C-alpha positions as CSV (number, residue, x, y, z in Angstrom):
1,X,19.4,128.5,45.9
2,X,22.5,126.5,45.4
3,X,21.9,122.8,46.2
4,X,24.0,120.8,48.6
5,X,24.4,118.3,45.7
6,X,26.1,121.0,43.6
7,X,28.4,121.8,46.4
8,X,29.2,118.1,47.0
9,X,30.0,117.5,43.4
10,X,32.3,120.5,43.3
11,X,33.9,119.4,46.6
12,X,34.7,116.0,45.2
13,X,36.3,117.5,42.1
14,X,38.0,120.0,44.2
15,X,39.5,117.3,46.4
16,X,40.7,115.5,43.2
17,X,42.3,118.7,42.1
18,X,44.0,119.4,45.4
19,X,45.4,115.8,45.4
20,X,47.0,116.4,42.0
21,X,50.5,117.6,41.7
22,X,51.0,120.9,39.9
23,X,52.6,120.2,36.5
24,X,56.3,121.1,37.0
25,X,56.8,122.0,33.4
26,X,54.2,124.8,33.7
27,X,55.9,126.7,36.6
28,X,56.8,130.1,35.3
29,X,54.8,129.6,32.1
30,X,52.7,132.4,30.7
31,X,50.3,132.5,27.8
32,X,49.1,135.9,26.5
33,X,50.2,137.4,29.8
34,X,48.4,134.8,31.8
35,X,50.7,133.4,34.5
36,X,49.5,129.8,35.0
37,X,50.6,129.5,38.6
38,X,48.6,132.7,39.5
39,X,45.7,131.5,37.5
40,X,45.7,128.2,39.5
41,X,46.0,130.1,42.8
42,X,43.2,132.6,42.0
43,X,40.8,130.0,40.7
44,X,41.6,127.7,43.7
45,X,40.9,130.5,46.1
46,X,37.5,131.2,44.7
47,X,36.5,127.6,44.5
48,X,37.7,126.8,48.0
49,X,35.9,129.9,49.4
50,X,32.7,129.0,47.5
51,X,32.7,125.5,48.9
52,X,33.6,126.6,52.4
53,X,30.8,129.2,52.4
54,X,28.2,126.7,51.4
55,X,27.9,128.1,47.8
56,X,28.3,131.8,48.5
57,X,30.9,134.1,47.0
58,X,31.4,137.8,47.7
59,X,31.2,140.2,44.7
60,X,35.0,140.7,44.5
61,X,35.7,137.0,44.3
62,X,32.9,136.6,41.7
63,X,34.7,139.1,39.5
64,X,38.0,137.3,40.1
65,X,36.3,134.0,39.1
66,X,34.9,135.5,36.0
67,X,38.3,136.6,35.0
68,X,39.7,133.2,35.8
69,X,37.1,131.5,33.5
70,X,38.1,133.9,30.7
71,X,41.8,133.3,31.2
72,X,41.3,129.5,31.4
73,X,39.3,129.7,28.1
74,X,42.3,131.4,26.5
75,X,45.2,129.5,28.1
76,X,43.8,125.9,28.0
77,X,44.1,125.4,24.2
78,X,47.8,126.4,24.4
79,X,48.8,123.8,27.0
80,X,50.4,121.0,25.1
81,X,51.7,118.9,28.0
82,X,49.1,116.1,28.5
83,X,49.3,116.1,32.3
84,X,49.2,119.9,32.4
85,X,46.2,120.0,30.1
86,X,44.3,117.5,32.3
87,X,45.2,119.6,35.4
88,X,44.0,122.9,33.9
89,X,41.0,121.2,32.3
90,X,39.8,120.0,35.7
91,X,40.5,123.6,37.1
92,X,38.4,125.0,34.2
93,X,35.6,122.5,35.0
94,X,35.6,123.6,38.6
95,X,35.5,127.3,37.7
96,X,32.6,126.7,35.3
97,X,30.8,124.6,37.8
98,X,31.0,127.3,40.5
99,X,30.3,130.1,38.0
100,X,27.3,128.3,36.6
101,X,25.9,127.7,40.1
102,X,26.3,131.4,40.9
103,X,24.7,132.5,37.6
104,X,21.8,130.2,38.2
105,X,21.4,131.5,41.7
106,X,21.5,135.2,40.5
107,X,18.9,134.5,37.8
108,X,16.5,133.1,40.4
109,X,16.7,136.2,42.7
110,X,14.0,138.8,42.5
111,X,14.9,142.0,40.6
112,X,15.8,144.7,43.2
113,X,14.3,147.5,41.1
């Protein structure tokens, strides 16, 4: 079960991220075919849904979030702009926080077989 503390921690970081301005220099930028604007939007949608649903995420969004984490892992080291790097580092932290909570929840569920 995902704790309310996990959701609150994510919500605080999420609010910080929402208050941050998107780095203008990264609009239209792609790394290895990863569009940074779309990566931000996809990750944000999953995080916002997870928080809004009290720590639940449907299977389709779980897959989207997994892809976002992988894409953030690949793109983040290539972002040279300091403000852009901070922006995507925070987004990565959010994605890992939500993904980790979901993984821990899945591990605690009984095996359906």
